[in-house]
Backbone as JSON Lines, residues from 0, in Angstrom:
{"i":0,"aa":"X","n":[-11.47,12.85,18.72],"ca":[-11.19,13.85,17.7],"c":[-11.91,13.44,16.42]}
{"i":1,"aa":"X","n":[-12.69,14.35,15.82],"ca":[-13.38,13.99,14.58],"c":[-12.39,13.58,13.5]}
{"i":2,"aa":"X","n":[-12.77,12.6,12.7],"ca":[-11.9,12.04,11.68],"c":[-11.34,13.11,10.74]}
{"i":3,"aa":"X","n":[-12.17,14.1,10.35],"ca":[-11.7,15.09,9.38],"c":[-10.65,16.02,9.97]}
{"i":4,"aa":"X","n":[-10.52,16.09,11.27],"ca":[-9.5,16.91,11.9],"c":[-8.3,16.09,12.35]}
{"i":5,"aa":"X","n":[-8.37,14.81,12.2],"ca":[-7.27,13.93,12.57],"c":[-6.04,14.33,11.74]}
{"i":6,"aa":"X","n":[-4.91,14.65,12.39],"ca":[-3.74,15.08,11.62],"c":[-3.23,14.03,10.63]}
{"i":7,"aa":"X","n":[-3.47,12.75,10.9],"ca":[-3.07,11.71,9.95],"c":[-3.94,11.74,8.69]}
{"i":8,"aa":"X","n":[-5.18,12.17,8.83],"ca":[-6.07,12.31,7.68],"c":[-5.71,13.58,6.92]}
{"i":9,"aa":"X","n":[-5.55,14.68,7.64],"ca":[-5.22,15.97,7.01],"c":[-3.94,15.86,6.2]}
{"i":10,"aa":"X","n":[-2.93,15.17,6.73],"ca":[-1.64,15.02,6.05],"c":[-1.63,13.89,5.04]}
{"i":11,"aa":"X","n":[-2.76,13.24,4.83],"ca":[-2.92,12.14,3.87],"c":[-2.06,10.91,4.22]}
{"i":12,"aa":"X","n":[-1.67,10.76,5.49],"ca":[-1.04,9.51,5.91],"c":[-2.08,8.4,5.8]}
{"i":13,"aa":"X","n":[-3.31,8.73,6.3],"ca":[-4.43,7.83,6.06],"c":[-4.83,8.07,4.61]}
{"i":14,"aa":"X","n":[-4.71,7.05,3.82],"ca":[-4.94,7.16,2.39],"c":[-3.67,6.79,1.63]}
{"i":15,"aa":"X","n":[-2.57,7.5,1.9],"ca":[-1.32,7.2,1.21],"c":[-0.59,5.99,1.8]}
{"i":16,"aa":"X","n":[-0.7,5.78,3.11],"ca":[0.06,4.71,3.77],"c":[-0.85,3.66,4.4]}
{"i":17,"aa":"X","n":[-1.87,4.1,5.11],"ca":[-2.77,3.18,5.83],"c":[-4.22,3.55,5.55]}
{"i":18,"aa":"X","n":[-5.09,2.6,5.81],"ca":[-6.53,2.84,5.77],"c":[-6.94,3.46,7.12]}
{"i":19,"aa":"X","n":[-8.13,4.04,7.21],"ca":[-8.59,4.56,8.5],"c":[-8.54,3.45,9.57]}
{"i":20,"aa":"X","n":[-8.15,3.84,10.76],"ca":[-8.04,2.88,11.87],"c":[-8.34,3.59,13.17]}
{"i":21,"aa":"X","n":[-8.55,2.79,14.21],"ca":[-8.8,3.32,15.55],"c":[-7.55,3.08,16.4]}
{"i":22,"aa":"X","n":[-7.03,4.15,16.95],"ca":[-5.86,4.02,17.83],"c":[-6.26,3.27,19.09]}
{"i":23,"aa":"X","n":[-5.46,2.27,19.44],"ca":[-5.78,1.5,20.64],"c":[-4.55,1.24,21.52]}
{"i":24,"aa":"X","n":[-3.39,1.68,21.08],"ca":[-2.16,1.45,21.83],"c":[-1.31,2.72,21.78]}
{"i":25,"aa":"X","n":[-0.67,3.03,22.87],"ca":[0.21,4.21,22.9],"c":[1.48,3.93,22.11]}
{"i":26,"aa":"X","n":[1.92,4.93,21.33],"ca":[3.18,4.88,20.6],"c":[3.84,6.23,20.77]}
{"i":27,"aa":"X","n":[5.05,6.23,21.36],"ca":[5.81,7.46,21.52],"c":[7.16,7.26,20.84]}
{"i":28,"aa":"X","n":[7.58,8.29,20.09],"ca":[8.82,8.25,19.33],"c":[9.65,9.46,19.71]}
{"i":29,"aa":"X","n":[10.91,9.23,20.05],"ca":[11.81,10.32,20.47],"c":[13.1,10.28,19.68]}
{"i":30,"aa":"X","n":[13.51,11.43,19.18],"ca":[14.87,11.62,18.65],"c":[15.57,12.47,19.68]}
{"i":31,"aa":"X","n":[16.51,11.86,20.42],"ca":[17.11,12.53,21.55],"c":[16.03,12.78,22.59]}
{"i":32,"aa":"X","n":[15.95,14.0,23.1],"ca":[14.94,14.34,24.1],"c":[13.66,14.85,23.45]}
{"i":33,"aa":"X","n":[13.66,14.99,22.14],"ca":[12.52,15.59,21.43],"c":[11.54,14.52,20.96]}
{"i":34,"aa":"X","n":[10.27,14.67,21.36],"ca":[9.24,13.71,20.96],"c":[8.66,14.08,19.6]}
{"i":35,"aa":"X","n":[8.44,13.06,18.79],"ca":[7.78,13.25,17.49],"c":[6.29,13.41,17.75]}
{"i":36,"aa":"X","n":[5.73,14.5,17.23],"ca":[4.29,14.7,17.24],"c":[3.86,14.87,15.79]}
{"i":37,"aa":"X","n":[2.62,14.56,15.5],"ca":[2.12,14.64,14.13],"c":[2.38,16.02,13.55]}
{"i":38,"aa":"X","n":[3.12,16.04,12.43],"ca":[3.39,17.28,11.73],"c":[4.6,18.05,12.21]}
{"i":39,"aa":"X","n":[5.3,17.54,13.23],"ca":[6.49,18.25,13.69],"c":[7.57,18.21,12.62]}
{"i":40,"aa":"X","n":[8.48,19.18,12.65],"ca":[9.54,19.29,11.65],"c":[10.88,18.87,12.25]}
{"i":41,"aa":"X","n":[11.61,18.04,11.5],"ca":[12.94,17.59,11.91],"c":[13.9,17.76,10.75]}
{"i":42,"aa":"X","n":[15.16,18.02,11.06],"ca":[16.23,18.12,10.05],"c":[17.03,16.82,10.07]}
{"i":43,"aa":"X","n":[17.66,16.47,8.94],"ca":[18.45,15.24,8.89],"c":[19.48,15.11,10.01]}
{"i":44,"aa":"X","n":[20.07,16.22,10.43],"ca":[21.08,16.15,11.5],"c":[20.48,15.69,12.82]}
{"i":45,"aa":"X","n":[19.17,15.8,12.99],"ca":[18.49,15.35,14.21],"c":[18.09,13.88,14.13]}
{"i":46,"aa":"X","n":[18.26,13.26,12.95],"ca":[17.72,11.93,12.69],"c":[18.79,10.87,12.45]}
{"i":47,"aa":"X","n":[20.03,11.18,12.8],"ca":[21.15,10.28,12.48],"c":[21.03,8.93,13.18]}
{"i":48,"aa":"X","n":[20.63,8.95,14.43],"ca":[20.52,7.71,15.2],"c":[19.08,7.26,15.26]}
{"i":49,"aa":"X","n":[18.88,5.95,15.35],"ca":[17.51,5.45,15.41],"c":[16.8,6.06,16.62]}
{"i":50,"aa":"X","n":[15.53,6.32,16.47],"ca":[14.79,6.93,17.57],"c":[14.53,5.93,18.7]}
{"i":51,"aa":"X","n":[14.21,6.48,19.86],"ca":[13.76,5.66,20.99],"c":[12.25,5.51,20.84]}
{"i":52,"aa":"X","n":[11.79,4.3,20.9],"ca":[10.37,3.98,20.73],"c":[9.82,3.46,22.05]}
{"i":53,"aa":"X","n":[8.68,3.98,22.44],"ca":[7.96,3.47,23.61],"c":[6.6,2.96,23.15]}
{"i":54,"aa":"X","n":[6.33,1.7,23.44],"ca":[5.08,1.06,23.04],"c":[4.27,0.79,24.3]}
{"i":55,"aa":"X","n":[2.99,1.09,24.23],"ca":[2.1,0.85,25.36],"c":[1.61,-0.58,25.38]}
{"i":56,"aa":"X","n":[0.37,-0.73,25.74],"ca":[-0.21,-2.07,25.88],"c":[-0.25,-2.45,27.34]}
{"i":57,"aa":"X","n":[-0.97,-3.51,27.62],"ca":[-1.1,-3.91,29.01],"c":[-0.85,-5.39,29.23]}
{"i":58,"aa":"X","n":[-0.77,-6.15,28.16],"ca":[-0.55,-7.58,28.28],"c":[0.87,-7.91,27.81]}
{"i":59,"aa":"X","n":[1.71,-8.33,28.72],"ca":[3.11,-8.59,28.39],"c":[3.29,-9.72,27.38]}
{"i":60,"aa":"X","n":[2.21,-10.45,27.11],"ca":[2.29,-11.52,26.1],"c":[1.93,-11.01,24.71]}
{"i":61,"aa":"X","n":[1.67,-9.72,24.6],"ca":[1.33,-9.11,23.31],"c":[2.59,-8.56,22.66]}
{"i":62,"aa":"X","n":[2.7,-8.74,21.35],"ca":[3.86,-8.26,20.61],"c":[3.41,-7.35,19.48]}
{"i":63,"aa":"X","n":[4.3,-6.44,19.1],"ca":[3.98,-5.44,18.09],"c":[5.05,-5.4,17.0]}
{"i":64,"aa":"X","n":[4.63,-4.91,15.84],"ca":[5.53,-4.67,14.71],"c":[5.51,-3.18,14.41]}
{"i":65,"aa":"X","n":[6.69,-2.6,14.22],"ca":[6.84,-1.19,13.89],"c":[7.42,-1.04,12.5]}
{"i":66,"aa":"X","n":[6.77,-0.22,11.69],"ca":[7.22,0.08,10.33],"c":[7.46,1.58,10.24]}
{"i":67,"aa":"X","n":[8.58,1.98,9.64],"ca":[8.84,3.4,9.38],"c":[9.04,3.57,7.88]}
{"i":68,"aa":"X","n":[8.21,4.42,7.25],"ca":[8.26,4.61,5.81],"c":[8.24,6.09,5.43]}
{"i":69,"aa":"X","n":[8.7,6.36,4.22],"ca":[8.62,7.67,3.59],"c":[7.73,7.52,2.35]}
{"i":70,"aa":"X","n":[6.49,8.01,2.41],"ca":[5.61,7.9,1.24],"c":[5.89,8.96,0.17]}
{"i":71,"aa":"X","n":[6.87,9.82,0.4],"ca":[7.16,10.92,-0.51],"c":[8.49,10.77,-1.25]}
{"i":72,"aa":"X","n":[9.06,9.58,-1.27],"ca":[10.36,9.37,-1.91],"c":[10.21,9.21,-3.41]}
{"i":73,"aa":"X","n":[11.1,9.74,-4.2],"ca":[12.23,10.61,-3.83],"c":[11.84,12.07,-3.66]}
{"i":74,"aa":"X","n":[10.64,12.47,-4.16],"ca":[10.19,13.84,-3.94],"c":[8.66,13.84,-3.84]}
{"i":75,"aa":"X","n":[8.11,14.73,-3.02],"ca":[6.66,14.77,-2.86],"c":[5.9,15.01,-4.17]}
{"i":76,"aa":"X","n":[6.51,15.7,-5.12],"ca":[5.84,15.97,-6.38],"c":[5.89,14.76,-7.33]}
{"i":77,"aa":"X","n":[6.8,13.83,-7.08],"ca":[6.93,12.62,-7.89],"c":[7.37,11.45,-7.01]}
{"i":78,"aa":"X","n":[6.45,10.95,-6.17],"ca":[6.82,9.9,-5.21],"c":[6.89,8.51,-5.84]}
{"i":79,"aa":"X","n":[7.72,8.35,-6.88],"ca":[7.74,7.1,-7.63],"c":[8.46,5.96,-6.91]}
{"i":80,"aa":"X","n":[9.05,6.21,-5.75],"ca":[9.62,5.12,-4.95],"c":[8.73,4.8,-3.75]}
{"i":81,"aa":"X","n":[7.55,5.42,-3.68],"ca":[6.63,5.25,-2.56],"c":[6.37,3.78,-2.33]}
{"i":82,"aa":"X","n":[6.34,3.32,-1.16],"ca":[6.84,3.86,0.07],"c":[8.29,3.41,0.24]}
{"i":83,"aa":"X","n":[9.15,4.25,0.77],"ca":[10.52,3.87,1.03],"c":[10.61,3.41,2.48]}
{"i":84,"aa":"X","n":[11.08,2.18,2.69],"ca":[11.14,1.58,4.02],"c":[12.42,2.01,4.73]}
{"i":85,"aa":"X","n":[12.27,2.7,5.85],"ca":[13.42,3.15,6.63],"c":[13.75,2.22,7.79]}
{"i":86,"aa":"X","n":[12.75,1.47,8.28],"ca":[13.01,0.66,9.47],"c":[11.88,-0.33,9.64]}
{"i":87,"aa":"X","n":[12.2,-1.54,10.11],"ca":[11.19,-2.55,10.38],"c":[11.64,-3.37,11.58]}
{"i":88,"aa":"X","n":[10.83,-3.35,12.64],"ca":[11.12,-4.08,13.87],"c":[9.89,-4.89,14.25]}
{"i":89,"aa":"X","n":[10.07,-6.17,14.56],"ca":[8.96,-7.03,14.95],"c":[9.18,-7.56,16.37]}
{"i":90,"aa":"X","n":[8.17,-8.24,16.88],"ca":[8.23,-8.9,18.19],"c":[8.62,-7.95,19.32]}
{"i":91,"aa":"X","n":[8.08,-6.74,19.28],"ca":[8.3,-5.77,20.36],"c":[7.3,-6.08,21.46]}
{"i":92,"aa":"X","n":[7.75,-6.47,22.64],"ca":[6.81,-6.77,23.72],"c":[6.07,-5.51,24.18]}
{"i":93,"aa":"X","n":[4.81,-5.67,24.56],"ca":[4.03,-4.56,25.09],"c":[4.78,-3.93,26.26]}
{"i":94,"aa":"X","n":[4.57,-2.67,26.47],"ca":[5.14,-1.85,27.55],"c":[6.66,-1.72,27.47]}
{"i":95,"aa":"X","n":[7.25,-1.98,26.3],"ca":[8.7,-1.84,26.16],"c":[8.97,-0.92,24.98]}
{"i":96,"aa":"X","n":[10.04,-1.19,24.26],"ca":[10.39,-0.37,23.11],"c":[11.04,-1.21,22.03]}
{"i":97,"aa":"X","n":[11.41,-0.54,20.93],"ca":[11.96,-1.23,19.76],"c":[13.24,-1.99,20.07]}
{"i":98,"aa":"X","n":[14.02,-1.53,21.03],"ca":[15.27,-2.22,21.36],"c":[15.03,-3.63,21.89]}
{"i":99,"aa":"X","n":[13.8,-3.92,22.33],"ca":[13.47,-5.26,22.83],"c":[12.91,-6.15,21.73]}
{"i":100,"aa":"X","n":[12.73,-5.59,20.54],"ca":[12.19,-6.36,19.42],"c":[13.27,-6.92,18.53]}
{"i":101,"aa":"X","n":[12.84,-7.46,17.42],"ca":[13.73,-8.07,16.43],"c":[13.84,-7.11,15.24]}
{"i":102,"aa":"X","n":[15.02,-6.54,15.03],"ca":[15.2,-5.61,13.92],"c":[15.35,-6.41,12.63]}
{"i":103,"aa":"X","n":[14.36,-6.3,11.75],"ca":[14.34,-7.04,10.49],"c":[15.03,-6.24,9.39]}
{"i":104,"aa":"X","n":[14.77,-4.95,9.35],"ca":[15.45,-4.03,8.42],"c":[16.06,-2.93,9.27]}
{"i":105,"aa":"X","n":[17.38,-2.79,9.23],"ca":[18.06,-1.82,10.08],"c":[17.63,-0.4,9.75]}
{"i":106,"aa":"X","n":[17.74,0.46,10.74],"ca":[17.35,1.86,10.62],"c":[18.23,2.59,9.62]}
{"i":107,"aa":"X","n":[17.61,3.22,8.64],"ca":[18.32,4.1,7.71],"c":[17.79,5.5,7.95]}
{"i":108,"aa":"X","n":[18.7,6.4,8.36],"ca":[18.24,7.73,8.71],"c":[17.73,8.48,7.48]}
{"i":109,"aa":"X","n":[16.64,9.24,7.66],"ca":[16.07,10.01,6.56],"c":[17.03,11.1,6.08]}
{"i":110,"aa":"X","n":[17.12,11.22,4.75],"ca":[17.96,12.25,4.14],"c":[17.25,12.79,2.89]}
{"i":111,"aa":"X","n":[16.11,13.45,3.07],"ca":[15.39,13.94,1.89],"c":[16.23,14.96,1.12]}
{"i":112,"aa":"X","n":[16.2,14.87,-0.2],"ca":[16.99,15.79,-1.02],"c":[16.12,16.84,-1.71]}
{"i":113,"aa":"X","n":[14.83,16.54,-1.88],"ca":[13.93,17.49,-2.54],"c":[12.59,17.54,-1.82]}
{"i":114,"aa":"X","n":[12.15,18.72,-1.49],"ca":[10.83,18.91,-0.92],"c":[10.73,18.5,0.54]}
{"i":115,"aa":"X","n":[9.52,18.59,1.05],"ca":[9.22,18.23,2.44],"c":[8.57,16.86,2.43]}
{"i":116,"aa":"X","n":[9.19,15.92,3.13],"ca":[8.73,14.53,3.17],"c":[8.02,14.25,4.49]}
{"i":117,"aa":"X","n":[7.04,13.34,4.42],"ca":[6.41,12.8,5.62],"c":[7.13,11.49,5.96]}
{"i":118,"aa":"X","n":[7.52,11.33,7.2],"ca":[8.11,10.08,7.67],"c":[7.13,9.51,8.69]}
{"i":119,"aa":"X","n":[6.67,8.29,8.43],"ca":[5.54,7.72,9.16],"c":[5.97,6.48,9.93]}
{"i":120,"aa":"X","n":[5.61,6.46,11.2],"ca":[5.78,5.27,12.04],"c":[4.4,4.64,12.21]}
{"i":121,"aa":"X","n":[4.29,3.35,11.88],"ca":[3.02,2.63,12.01],"c":[3.25,1.43,12.92]}
{"i":122,"aa":"X","n":[2.39,1.27,13.9],"ca":[2.48,0.17,14.85],"c":[1.32,-0.79,14.64]}
{"i":123,"aa":"X","n":[1.66,-2.09,14.54],"ca":[0.66,-3.14,14.39],"c":[0.75,-4.09,15.58]}
{"i":124,"aa":"X","n":[-0.38,-4.62,16.0],"ca":[-0.42,-5.66,17.02],"c":[-0.3,-7.0,16.32]}
{"i":125,"aa":"X","n":[0.63,-7.82,16.78],"ca":[0.81,-9.16,16.21],"c":[-0.12,-10.14,16.89]}
{"i":126,"aa":"X","n":[-0.43,-11.23,16.2],"ca":[-1.23,-12.29,16.81],"c":[-0.4,-13.12,17.77]}
{"i":127,"aa":"X","n":[0.9,-13.07,17.63],"ca":[1.85,-13.79,18.47],"c":[3.23,-13.57,17.88]}
{"i":128,"aa":"X","n":[4.23,-14.21,18.44],"ca":[5.56,-14.1,17.83],"c":[5.5,-14.74,16.46]}
{"i":129,"aa":"X","n":[6.19,-14.18,15.51],"ca":[6.14,-14.74,14.17],"c":[7.42,-14.43,13.41]}
{"i":130,"aa":"X","n":[7.64,-15.18,12.37],"ca":[8.79,-14.96,11.51],"c":[8.39,-13.99,10.41]}
{"i":131,"aa":"X","n":[9.16,-12.92,10.3],"ca":[8.93,-11.92,9.26],"c":[10.21,-11.83,8.45]}
{"i":132,"aa":"X","n":[10.07,-11.8,7.15],"ca":[11.24,-11.73,6.28],"c":[11.44,-10.32,5.77]}
{"i":133,"aa":"X","n":[12.69,-9.91,5.69],"ca":[13.02,-8.59,5.15],"c":[12.68,-8.56,3.66]}
{"i":134,"aa":"X","n":[12.08,-7.48,3.2],"ca":[11.83,-7.38,1.76],"c":[13.17,-7.29,1.03]}
{"i":135,"aa":"X","n":[13.15,-7.58,-0.25],"ca":[14.39,-7.57,-1.04],"c":[14.96,-6.19,-1.25]}
{"i":136,"aa":"X","n":[14.14,-5.15,-1.08],"ca":[14.6,-3.78,-1.28],"c":[13.73,-2.87,-0.44]}
{"i":137,"aa":"X","n":[14.2,-1.66,-0.26],"ca":[13.48,-0.69,0.57],"c":[12.44,0.1,-0.22]}
{"i":138,"aa":"X","n":[12.73,0.39,-1.49],"ca":[11.78,1.19,-2.27],"c":[10.58,0.35,-2.68]}
{"i":139,"aa":"X","n":[9.46,1.02,-2.9],"ca":[8.2,0.4,-3.29],"c":[7.64,-0.55,-2.22]}
{"i":140,"aa":"X","n":[8.02,-0.35,-0.97],"ca":[7.41,-1.1,0.14],"c":[5.95,-0.66,0.22]}
{"i":141,"aa":"X","n":[5.08,-1.55,0.66],"ca":[3.68,-1.21,0.8],"c":[3.21,-1.67,2.17]}
{"i":142,"aa":"X","n":[2.95,-0.7,3.04],"ca":[2.57,-1.01,4.42],"c":[1.3,-1.86,4.46]}
{"i":143,"aa":"X","n":[0.32,-1.53,3.64],"ca":[-0.94,-2.31,3.62],"c":[-0.68,-3.76,3.22]}
{"i":144,"aa":"X","n":[0.08,-3.94,2.12],"ca":[0.37,-5.3,1.66],"c":[1.17,-6.08,2.69]}
{"i":145,"aa":"X","n":[2.12,-5.41,3.34],"ca":[2.92,-6.05,4.39],"c":[2.01,-6.54,5.52]}
{"i":146,"aa":"X","n":[1.11,-5.67,5.96],"ca":[0.2,-6.03,7.05],"c":[-0.69,-7.21,6.65]}
{"i":147,"aa":"X","n":[-1.13,-7.22,5.41],"ca":[-1.97,-8.32,4.94],"c":[-1.18,-9.62,4.85]}
{"i":148,"aa":"X","n":[0.03,-9.54,4.31],"ca":[0.88,-10.72,4.17],"c":[1.12,-11.41,5.51]}
{"i":149,"aa":"X","n":[1.36,-10.61,6.56],"ca":[1.66,-11.18,7.87],"c":[0.45,-11.18,8.82]}
{"i":150,"aa":"X","n":[-0.75,-10.97,8.26],"ca":[-1.98,-11.07,9.02],"c":[-1.96,-10.18,10.27]}
{"i":151,"aa":"X","n":[-1.55,-8.92,10.08],"ca":[-1.42,-8.0,11.21],"c":[-2.69,-7.22,11.5]}
{"i":152,"aa":"X","n":[-3.58,-7.15,10.55],"ca":[-4.79,-6.36,10.76],"c":[-4.5,-4.88,10.64]}
{"i":153,"aa":"X","n":[-5.46,-4.05,11.07],"ca":[-5.26,-2.61,10.96],"c":[-4.22,-2.12,11.98]}
{"i":154,"aa":"X","n":[-3.62,-0.96,11.72],"ca":[-2.68,-0.41,12.7],"c":[-3.37,-0.15,14.04]}
{"i":155,"aa":"X","n":[-2.57,-0.09,15.09],"ca":[-3.09,0.27,16.41],"c":[-2.6,1.65,16.83]}
{"i":156,"aa":"X","n":[-1.61,2.18,16.09],"ca":[-1.1,3.53,16.36],"c":[-0.26,3.97,15.17]}
{"i":157,"aa":"X","n":[-0.14,5.27,15.01],"ca":[0.73,5.84,13.98],"c":[1.06,7.27,14.36]}
{"i":158,"aa":"X","n":[2.22,7.73,13.93],"ca":[2.63,9.12,14.11],"c":[3.57,9.47,12.96]}
{"i":159,"aa":"X","n":[3.56,10.74,12.56],"ca":[4.44,11.13,11.46],"c":[5.1,12.47,11.77]}
{"i":160,"aa":"X","n":[6.23,12.71,11.1],"ca":[6.87,14.02,11.16],"c":[7.27,14.43,9.75]}
{"i":161,"aa":"X","n":[7.53,15.71,9.59],"ca":[7.98,16.26,8.32],"c":[9.49,16.43,8.37]}
{"i":162,"aa":"X","n":[10.14,16.13,7.25],"ca":[11.58,16.32,7.15],"c":[11.94,16.87,5.78]}
{"i":163,"aa":"X","n":[13.0,17.64,5.76],"ca":[13.52,18.18,4.51],"c":[15.02,18.32,4.64]}
{"i":164,"aa":"X","n":[15.7,18.62,3.53],"ca":[17.15,18.71,3.58],"c":[17.57,19.78,4.58]}
{"i":165,"aa":"X","n":[18.77,19.68,5.05],"ca":[19.27,20.54,6.13],"c":[19.08,22.02,5.82]}
{"i":166,"aa":"X","n":[19.28,22.43,4.58],"ca":[19.21,23.86,4.23],"c":[17.82,24.29,3.8]}
{"i":167,"aa":"X","n":[16.84,23.39,3.86],"ca":[15.48,23.74,3.45],"c":[14.84,24.73,4.39]}
{"i":168,"aa":"X","n":[13.8,25.39,3.94],"ca":[13.11,26.37,4.77],"c":[11.62,26.03,4.85]}
{"i":169,"aa":"X","n":[11.01,26.5,5.9],"ca":[9.56,26.35,6.02],"c":[9.14,24.96,6.44]}
{"i":170,"aa":"X","n":[7.85,24.76,6.45],"ca":[7.27,23.47,6.82],"c":[6.12,23.14,5.9]}
{"i":171,"aa":"X","n":[5.63,21.94,6.01],"ca":[4.5,21.5,5.19],"c":[3.27,22.26,5.65]}
{"i":172,"aa":"X","n":[2.48,22.71,4.7],"ca":[1.22,23.36,5.04],"c":[0.22,22.31,5.49]}
{"i":173,"aa":"X","n":[-0.46,22.59,6.59],"ca":[-1.46,21.65,7.09],"c":[-2.82,22.21,6.94]}
């Protein structure tokens, strides 16, 4: 898919959260039976429980780190808490899911109060098992800085969805 048509580029996930990268590992995210696809819309009532994550890969000795952030907190027009960290899981073995990893920051379900927010899942390949420390707070998390601090390199996969308050209408224009 040409870079300019990549939904992560169109939605400014590339740029706001991560630098351009090449997808090399499968990442599937499900809330209940519904799979997250780039740009799909979800309501807070659908996001109460942590999602089921499926990570690809082919080498069982490979481990991954999953980050979930909201780059639009507290509102897309004034994202002064960017990025808000919703979830952080490390040491996820290839071909498994987040439940097999180490939850560093517990899942906080998205509850946007103003505007339509992008919620982004970013997957990194680790060099091996490693110790990762929880940040002191969730707001002002920086996915790029986190990846650099723990020597994770560029992402290997990412997916995002749009969310807004329960009574909101419409979706993000793409």
